[in-house]
KOLLUMSE-283945 format. One record per residue (C-alpha): residue in one letter; z, y, x. Coordinates in steps of 0.25 Angstrom, whole numbers, plus 5000, padded with zeros to 4 digits. Layout:
BEGIN
aZYX
...
//
This chain:
BEGIN
m547553945525
s546954075520
r545554025520
t546053905511
l546754005502
d545454085501
k544653965498
l545653925487
l545654065481
t544154065481
l543953925474
e544953965463
a544254105461
n542954025460
a543553935450
c544054055442
q542654115442
e542053995437
q543053975426
l542754125422
r541254105421
q541553985412
l542554065403
q541554185403
t540454095398
n541354045387
l541854185383
v540354235383
g540154135372
f541254185363
e540854325366
q539454295361
q539954215349
y540854325344
g540154445349
l541454495356
p541854505371
s542954415375
a543854525379
e543754595366
f543954465358
y545154435367
l545854565363
q545554545348
f546154395350
q547354445357
s547654555346
g547454455335
q546154515330
t545554375329
d546054245323
d546454125331
r545254035329
m545153935341
i543853995345
y544554135347
v545754065354
e544753995364
w544054125366
a545354205369
s545754085378
l544454095386
y544654245388
q546054225393
m545654125403
k544554215408
q545554325409
n546554235417
l545454185426
e544954325429
k546454365433
r546554235442
l545254265448
f545654405451
l546954355458
l546154255466
t545054355471
g545654495468
r544354535461
e544054565447
d542554555447
q542254405447
//
């Protein structure tokens, strides 16, 4: 039973890592286009310093997804450096 659970956790962690790689690729595109790190953009977006253009909403959503996946991965593995 323990081995099965370990395998399932590993599979889920691997899936999270792949999703994180894809999100990071998308975020790098936004960062290059706008010359701003995603974390800094997100702080500005959250504090209302940007407008609500769909492209900004998409960027913020991708950043939130990245944060959520990082938290999930931490819960699955207990490690922050993935």
